[in-house]
N, C-alpha and C positions, 0 to 999 in steps of 0.2 A: 529466443523467448521467456527467458528473465525477462523478458521488462518488459512483461505482462503482469508480472507481480508489486512490478510502480507505483498502482495504482491507489497503494497506500499513501505516497505522498496529495497529497487531493485539496485541502483547502486549508495549508497550514498558513501559521501565524509570527511573524516575528519573534520564534523561540528562545532566544539565548536569556532565559528566569536564572534565578537559579539553580545550585545541583543538586537541590532534591524532585523537583520535578517533575512532581508532581499536578495536579489540578482539581480544579470541578467536575466532576462525569459527569453534565449535560446532555448524554448524548446515548450514550451509551447501557444495554443491556441481556442480563444473559439471561438467554432465550432466543435473539437476534438470531435470524442467518439468513442469508444474501446465495441464491445461486443466476448463474450466467451464464448464458453463450456464448462464442468465442464464434469467430470466424477469420479465416485467412484469404486474405484476394492473389487466385494463381490462373496467369496468364488473362485478367483481363475478368476472371471471373472472383466471384464472389462464391465460398464454397465453408459448409458450418467442422466442425476445424475441432468442437468438442466443449466443457462446459469447464466453471469451475461455481466452488462451494466456500462459503467465506459465513461459520458461527463463529460464539460470545458463549462462555458456558463460566458458571461458577468450579471454583477449582482450591485448595488449601498447596501453600507454598512454604515453605520453612517453620510450618506452623504456623503460617495467616491465613484467613479471609484473602483470593486474592480473586482474578479474570483471565483464563485461557481461551487465546484464541486464533482459531487454525483455518488454514484456507489450505484450496484441496484443488490441482487445476490437475485434466485430464484432455490430451490427445482422440479422437475416436479411432478405432480401427481400420479407414480408412488414410486416416492424416498420419497413422503411424509408422506406415511401409514410407514417409517420406523423412519424417519425423516426427517420433514418438517427445511426449512430454508427462512426466510423472512425479510434479509436484510437489511435498504437499512441507503446510511453513506453519508453526503456531510457534504463540510467545507470551508470557506471559506477563504480568503488568502489575499494582496494584489494585486496588479500589479505584483507590485518584487514580491511575492511569498512569504510574510509574511505572517504567521498564524494569521486569527486573532479569527477564529469562530469555531468545529469544534460538529457536531452531528453521536449522531448512534442510529436507533430503532431496535434492534436485538428481532427478536422471532427466536427459533433455540432449536428445542424443543420443551419439555415446559415447558420454560423458558424463558421469555419475558422485557428483561429493556432494557433503556433509559438513554445513555450515556451523557455529553455535555461539551468544553470545552471551556471559553474563555480568553483569552491573550491577555496581556494588558505587553506597555514599558514605563516605566520611571525610573531615574535616571542610566540609561547601565540594566539593572534588567531585563528579560523576569516574569514577574507577572503571573501564571499557577491557574486558577478557574477551575476546575472540581466539578459535579455532578451526581451519577452517584443515574439510580428511579427502582424500581420495585414491584412488584404492590401488593407483600408476607412477605414485608420490609422495611423498614427504610427508608429514602432517606440520603446516605452519599452524606457530603461535606468536599474537600481536598483543600487546599490554598496551593503554595510553589514559593518563587522566587526564584531565579533563575542567574548567572554570563553567563550562557552559552545559547546557543539557544535552545528551547523545539521543538518539532514538535508533531502531530496529526499521525495515517492513511494513509490518503490522501499527507496534507499536501508532507509529507518528503519527497512522492514519485514527486510530483512538481519540490521543488525544484533539488531532484538529481540529474533527469532527462535530468537539469540543466551544471552540471557539467561533464568538461573532465576523461573521463574516460583512457584514453591515456598513460597516466605513475604509474600505476596501477603494479605490478608485482605479481604472483598464487600465492596467500597466505596470500597476505597485508588483515589486519583484518579493522575494522570502528567500531567504536564506535558514537552511537546516544543516548539523554535523548529520551524518545515516552510517553504521555499524554496516558490513557489509558480512565481515565473519572473516577478513582479514586486514580491512585497514578501514577507517574514518572517514568517509567521501563530503565531502558542502557539495548539496542540491540547492538546484533554482531552482522554484515557482514565479510564475505569472499569471494575475490575472486577469483576462480580456473581457471579464465583463458576464452580464444579464443573456442569454439565450436560451429559446421554449424549443423539449424533443419531444419528438413522436416515439416512441418506443412501438416492438412489432407490436405486440399484444394489443396497438390502438392507444393506450395512454398518454398523453400528452402530459410533458412534468416543464413548473417552470426551474428552468436551471441555471447554477453559477460554473463560466466556464473557467477552466486553467488548460495552461503547460507546461511542464516538465521543460528543458530548454536546456539543452549542452552546448560547450565554447571549447572551438577550435582556435587552435597554435595564433590565431589572426584576430580573436574575440569574435568572431562571426557567429551570432545565434545560431541554435541548430533546433532541431522541434523532436519530441523525442516520443509525448504524447501529451494528447487533447482528453481531454477528460469534464466531461460536465459531469455535476454531485444536484441534487437536491432544495431548494430556497426555498427548504424550512428547519424547522429545528433540531432533522433525522442529519441531513448533511448525508442524504447515502448519494452510491458514486449509482448512476444507471445508464452511462455507456463509457468510454475506452473508446482514440481510435489510437495505434498505434504506426511508427515506423519505424521499419527497422531492415534490418542489412538486407536482406529476401525480397521486398517488399510491405505488403502492410496487414494489421489486424486488426476486428475490431471486437470490443465484450460490448456485451449488453443482459444487463439487468431485464431476467424473466418471472424469476419470484420472488417474494418480501416476507418472513415471517417475524413474529416478535419485535419489531421494531417498538422504540421506546414511545415513539408520537406521533398521532397520524400526519398522514402525508396532504398538510395544507398546499404540496404543491401544484398537485394534480389539479388542470383543466379541466372543466368543465367541454 
């Protein structure tokens, strides 16, 4: 289920900008809160699995005004008997969405991990210091300097939502590096085109469709997540289809508060 947290990789663009890694914040504001319903496919039956909640608030980091974004994901009591998930992610960015700090506390099944990432910027380079802790293993440390920007699971979402996707063409591939807590992985996102989506509450959205993919040793493409984001200035993720080792899962936006712009992607 850790792959559900990759919803943050939705509408990125070529991110190889200078290592200051800040951008104009066109979509995010403090007070935004998104809630999702999670569903698992279990022997050809879709069952309610839990929920996820993401919120953005103002904070102070090292004496400077910043934004803190939090994402909480929980399975319900029924699913807990088979696979318990209690994940809490938080990231701190500057007001211009420059990554500063990331933490993930993940209880997934019988495994519990804490990942932390610290970002600093010197000599036009992005320094990434990472740490992974598990109760049953030694702490893993990882440090690397990059000429290009590096993001975490949440800061990539915040930046990507501010970009203009109007020039994308179907099949365009977007590449970007992401810190996981113990390494920096190169991710690939593919734009699939426009697609309308009807939410469970009957609201119909005009969306942009993307796929997160992986490649095997033979360079064959394997889809990991398909997701839909609103085709408006908010770029809110409204649906995710996840292809997991034990089956499939879906996440649906069920409530939104504090969005910066009107949801003009809603189709009457």
